[in-house]
N, C-alpha and C positions, 0 to 999 in steps of 0.2 A: 558435490556428489558424495562426499564422505557421509553426509547426513542421510542420504538415500540408502547408502550401503548399510549404515547402522540400523535404519528402519527395517530393511530386508532381513538382517540377521536377527533382530528382535522378534520378528514375526515367525522366523524359522524355529525359534526356540520357545515361543509361547503363542498359544492360540486362544486368547481370552474370549469368553462369551460376552455378548452385549445385552444389557438390560433392555427389554422390549419397550420400556418407558422412555428410553433415550432415542435421539435421532442422530444421524450422521450424514454429512453432506456427501451422499452417494458413495461413501467409502465401503468397499466390499472387502471384508477381512480375509476372504479366501483368495484374493488376487493380489499378488505382490511382485514387483511394484505396481500399484494401481495407477490409474490416470491421476487421481488425487495426489499421489506421491510425486509423480513427475512434475505436476504444476507447482506443488508446494515446496519441494526440496531442491529444485534446480536453482542455480544462481539467478537471482531476480535482477534484471536490467530493465528498469522501468521509468515511467513518467507519471506525474500527477495530472489528473484532469481537473485542474483548479478552476473555480468559479463556474462549474457546470451546475451543480446543485447548491452547494454552499457558496454564496456570491461574495465576491470581493470587488469593490468599486474600482480599484486601481488596475484590475485585470479586465473586467467587463463593465463598462459604464452604462450601456443601454438600459438594463433592467432597473436602474436607480432613478430614471428620469421622472417617474411618477411616484416615487417613494415618499413616505411621510418623513418629516425632519427627525433626526439629523441626516437621514438618507445614507447610512453607512452599513447597515446590516440586513440580514434576511427579514427580521421582524419589521424593520422600517419599510421594506418593499411590500411585505404582506399587508401592512396597514395603509398602504398608499392606494391610489386609484387604479382600477383595472388590473389589480394584482394577479388574479388567476390567469387572465389572458396574457399578461406580460410574462409571467413565469413559464407558462406552457409553451409560448412561442420561443422563449430562450432555450428551454430544455430540448425542444425539437430541432433547433438549428445550430446550437453551439458546437456540438460534435456530430459529424455525419459519416456516411460510409467512406468518403475519401480520407477523413482523418484516421479512421481505424486502419485503412490500408497503408497510409503513410507511416504510422507507428510501427506496424508489422514489417514493412519493407526496410526500415532502418535497423532491423535486427533486435529491436526491443521485444521483450517477451512478457511484459506485465504492465499493469497500470494500478495506481493507487487512486481510489475513488472517495473523495471527501463527501460525507452526507451529514445532515442534521437529524436529530431524533424525530422532528416533525415531518420529515420526508417518509416516515413509516406509517403515517396515519391512514393511508389508503388501504393498508393491509390490516391494521389494528388501531382503531381510533383511541384506545385507552392510553396510548403513549402521550397524548396531549393533556390528559387529566391534570388539572391544577398546575398548569405551566403557563408561560408567557404566550404560548400559541393555542391556548385552550379553545378559543372561539374562531380559530382560523383553519379548521379542518377542511372547509370547502375550497380554500386556496391551494392546499397541498395534496388533496385527495388523488391527484393524478401522478404524483411523483414516483410512488413505488413501482407502478407499471413501467415507467421509463427507466428506473434503476435496474429492474430485472431484465429489461430489453437490452440495457448496456452490457449486462453479464453474458447474455446469450450471444450478442454480437461479438463481444471480445472472444468468446469461445470459438466462434466461427473463424476468427483470425489467429487462433492459437495463443491468445493472450490470457494470462492469469489476472485476477482482480483481487486486490486487497481492499476490503471495506473498512473505511476509516471513519469512526464517529468523531467528526470534526466539531460538532456543536451538541453539547449535552444539556439536559435540564438544569437551569440555573446559571449556565455559562461557566466553564472551567478555567478561563483565563480572561485577561482584560481586553483582548482584541475583538473587533467587530466581527471577524470571521468565526467567532464562537456562537453566533446566532443572534445576538442583540447588541444594542449600543449602550446598554446599562453596565453597571459594575457587576463583577462575578459573584454569584451566590450558590455555586455548586456545592461548596464544602459545608453543607448542613445535612442533618439526618434525612430530611424529606427528599431533597434532590438527589442525594447519593443513593438512597434506596430506590427512588423512581428510575434512576439510570440503570440499576440492575434489572428492573422490569423491562426497560427499553432493550437492553442487550439480549434478554431472554426472547423477546418478541423478534428481534433481528435474526438470531440464529434459527429460530423455529421457522420463520417465513423464508429465509434463504434456503433451508433444507427442503421445505415444501415446494418451492419453485424449482430448485435444481432437480429434485426427484421427478417432478411432473413433466419436465422437458423430454423431448424425444429426439436424440438420445439424452439420457440424464447428463447434466453438466457437472464437470469435476474441476472447474477452473477458479473456484473461490479459494484464494491463497490463505486467508485467515481473517480475523477480526481485530482491528486496532481499537482498544477500549476507550481511549481518549486522546485527542490530539493536543499536544503541548499544554498539559495541565500545569497550572502554577504550583509551585512547591507548597506543600501543606503537611503537617504532622500526621494527618489521617489518611494520606494518599496510599501508603503501603498497605494498610489494613484493607482499604477499599479495593485495591488491586487484587488482594487475595480473595475477597468476597466475589469480585467480578469474574475472576478466572474460574472459581468454583461454579458460579452461575452459568457461565458459558459452557464449561465442560460437563455440567449436569445435563445439558441439552445435546452436546456433541463432544464426546470424550477425545476425539481425534483431531479436532481443528486447532491449528496453531493460533496462539493469542499473542498479539503485539502490544507492548506497553511503552508509553513515552517516558523519557528519562528526566523530564523537567530540567534539563541542562545540568543534571547532577549524575553524570554517566557512571562514575565509579560507584556511587551509592546504590543505584538501581541494578548494576551488575552484581554487587554484593547481595542485594535483595533476592535476585534470581538464584544465586549460588546457595544462599542459606535456606531457600525453600525448594530446592531442586526436586526432591521426591514428591512434593505436594503439587507442583505446577510444572510438569514436564513440557518440554518444547514451548517455552515462553521466549518470545523474540523481543529484544531491546531495541527501541527506535530512537536514534540520535539524529538531530537536525543540525546541519553545518552551514553557517553563513559567515561571510567575512566582509560585511558591508555596513553594519549598523552602529558599531561602537566607535568611540574616539580612537581607541587603539587600532581598530580596523582602518579608519580613515588616515591615520598617520603612518601606516605601513605600506610601502610601495607594492604594486601588484607583483613584481618579480620576486619580492621577498615572501609574499603570501604563498606563491607557488613553491619556492624553495623550502619554506617551513612545512609544507605538506609532503614534500619528497624526501626530506632529510630524516632518516630513521631515528636520529638522536634528538629531534625536536619534540616539543610537548604533544602535539596532536597525533603524530604517528605512534608515539610511545603509548598514549592513552588508548588508541585503537588496538594496538597489539595486546596490551594488558587486558582490556575489557573483552576483546574477542576471545582470548584464551580462557578467561574466567567463565563467560557465559557458555562457551562451547563445552567446557568441562562439566557444566551443569546440565548439558543436554539441550541448550538453547542456541541462540544465534544473535549476532549484531547486524542491524541494517541501518542505512541512512535513508530515512523516509522522506526527507526533503533536503535538497541542496541546489545550488544554482551557479551560474557564471557571473553573477552580479558583483560588482566592485564599487566601493565608494569613490566618488570623484577625486577625493584626496589621494587615493591609491594610484590614480592615473595622471597625477599632476606632471605636466611637462611632456606628456606622451601625445604626439600628434596623431598617430594611427595606432589604436589600441588592439587591433586584430591579433597581432602576434602574442602580446602578453595575455590577452584573454584566452587564446588557444592554449598557451602554456599553463595557465591557471586551471582550466578545465581538465587538461590532460593529467595534471598532478592529482586532482581529485579522483578522476576515474581510476588511476593506478592505485591510489590508496584504498579505495573501496573494493577493487578487485582483489587486493592482497588480503584484506582483513574482514571483509563483510560478506554476509550471505546475500546481500542485494542492496540496491540503491535506486532512488526515484527522484528524477529531476523535477524541480518546481520552476515553471509550470509548463504545460504543453504549448499554450499560445496565449496571446493577449488580443483584445478587441482592436487596438490600434497597433499596427505592425511596426517593427523596427527595433525592438528591445532585445538585443542579442545577449543580454545578461540574464533576463528572466524568462524569455520565451524560447522554448526548444526549437520551434519552427524557424524563428529568426536566427538563432544561434547556428543551426545547421546551414541555413542559407548564406550566412556571413562567413562560413568556414572556420568558426571557432569551436564547434562541436563536431566530432566525427560524423561523416555521412552514414556510417554503418557501425554498429557495435555487435559484440557477441558472435553468434554463428550465422547471422543473416537469415534470409527468408527461406524457410524449409521447402516450400513448393518450388522455388527457383533452383535449389540444389537438386531436387528430384528431376526436374525437367532437363537440367544441364548434364546429368550423370546417368545415362541409360543403363550402365552396368551396376548401379548401386543395388538393385534387388538381388542380383546374383551373388554379389559379395556379402550382402546382408544374410542371405540364406546359408552361405558357407560359414559365416561367423556364428549364426544361430546354432547350426549343427555342432560346431566346435565347442561352443559354450555349454550346450546341453550335455554333450559328451563328457565334459570336464566336471559337471555338477549333476550327476544322475539323480541324486536325492531331490534336488530342486525340480527336476523334470517330472519325477513321480508325483510330487505334491501338486503340480499344476495340472497334470493330466495330458494324455497324448493328443486330445482334440484341440488343445491350445498351444501346440508346439511351436508353430512359426506363423503367426498371423500376418496379414499384409501390412505394409507400411502405411 
């Protein structure tokens, strides 16, 4: 909430005019805090909707059954048989109304939505020019309509949406979830420049959609420029170019950047360019299941190392959070999970307790130092994975059944006196800050909840 307060104070002291050539995702500079502010600057307690648009075979197996070899990436699926029908069937069934309700009922208030640049081609076919997906527009032409429908449905459930460019032209890392099964080729002039165009298209199309909705939608939290880019000497300069590109389209939208697992370096990057890239959010992903060191560390020790303020990870979080907040930004954990290496569970017959402890330690760390966190992932095709699937983790009792403030509508139904107390609080607040009241205007003094 301190960031929301800073936003309000900044608007009280400065009323900038906006160039008519720019767009803004329904941000009304005369209204503060606006709906955009509430969605963007509250503590984000979220979950990734993994393998909905950017497919990962270990999460959702079905779409890969007719894929071309090696059958690991979106490009393999798109080159396979019946690709258009396969993908559209998956898009229309992987997340449904019941899933949105389940997420909101757990007190979560946001989702991170991984997409590939090729999912934009239904809005602007130029995103595919001279890329691996250049001849596959017919396969993906229906994706953008479904992405925008996801945004509007999320809004209906009070959920913010962080749009994450998970797969960029040329592929920004070695993993198949970056769009193809080939080696990464993002870091050349052609692909880096084309990705700037993709981001420009993305922001423009998002704004067009949000403004055209009735009522206009304010629940786009921001744009994540690249998911997990591999480290490269040219990345920092590209980040500057990309942030300028996005902000030239929408000066107010938060921009999220991945830290390439060099968290201190990119915190320093944000700090050193604070005046040029205001409200840039640093995204760190935390997993403790992949390395040999992870495997040789007992689960209870992993949890202890996350709780102990003198340990390396909490110290890094405290240091980085302070640095990026001082630069007007924030730290988030865009991906984390309850997954542990089997080596960490050696000798443990029932892992429920240690998993619960491990997840609780992470939640406490993120609540203390971060502006938000997003569990990876919401669900898997085959149930039972309480490390990676939030649905299964909650069912197994290793993840809390509710986080944050809970379901807003439930609070309203259970507390009939809330409107009266809200009216009294509103009168008291406006009496304490008459200048703020004058700026808003008497017609907007106490709108319904």
